C-alpha positions in Angstrom: 23.1 -77.1 -6.4 24.0 -77.6 -10.0 25.3 -74.9 -12.3 23.7 -75.4 -15.7 25.9 -73.1 -17.6 28.0 -70.0 -17.5 27.3 -66.3 -17.9 24.0 -64.7 -17.2 21.9 -67.7 -18.2 23.8 -70.0 -15.9 23.4 -67.6 -13.0 19.6 -67.4 -13.6 19.4 -71.2 -13.5 21.3 -71.4 -10.3 19.1 -68.7 -8.7 15.9 -70.5 -9.8 17.1 -73.7 -8.2 17.9 -72.1 -4.9 14.9 -69.8 -4.5 12.3 -70.6 -1.8 8.7 -70.6 -3.0 5.8 -70.4 -0.5 4.3 -73.8 0.2 0.7 -72.8 0.0 0.6 -70.4 -2.9 -1.8 -71.7 -5.5 -3.9 -70.4 -8.3 -6.9 -69.6 -6.0 -4.7 -67.5 -3.8 -3.4 -65.6 -6.8 -6.9 -65.2 -8.2 -8.0 -63.7 -4.8 -5.0 -61.4 -4.6 -5.6 -60.1 -8.1 -9.3 -59.5 -7.4 -8.4 -57.5 -4.3 -5.7 -55.5 -6.2 -8.1 -54.8 -9.1 -11.1 -53.8 -6.9 -9.1 -52.2 -4.0 -12.0 -53.4 -1.9 -12.3 -56.7 -0.1 -16.1 -57.0 -0.2 -16.3 -56.4 -4.0 -13.3 -58.7 -4.6 -15.1 -61.4 -2.6 -18.1 -61.0 -4.8 -16.0 -61.4 -7.9 -14.4 -64.6 -6.7 -17.6 -66.0 -5.2 -16.3 -66.1 -1.6 -17.3 -64.4 1.6 -15.4 -61.3 2.7 -13.9 -63.0 5.8 -12.6 -65.8 3.6 -10.9 -63.4 1.3 -9.4 -61.5 4.3 -8.1 -64.8 5.8 -6.5 -65.8 2.5 -4.8 -62.4 2.0 -3.6 -62.6 5.6 -2.1 -66.1 5.0 -0.4 -64.8 1.8 1.1 -61.9 3.8 2.4 -64.2 6.5 3.9 -66.6 3.9 5.6 -63.8 2.0 6.7 -62.0 5.1 4.9 -58.7 4.4 
């Protein structure tokens, strides 16, 4: 770990370098999540992103597992 500076800015840089990001998070997963959040309905969200409802459900389940929620 490298400290890029001092003060608040330096602490932010250190924190960014040590955070763990999910391995599979991608723009498609984010787009699906946003569609479900916007519609509050898996079927309508699936229609919006042009996927089947089971595919959307699986992707959300994977995201929940990756994020630990």
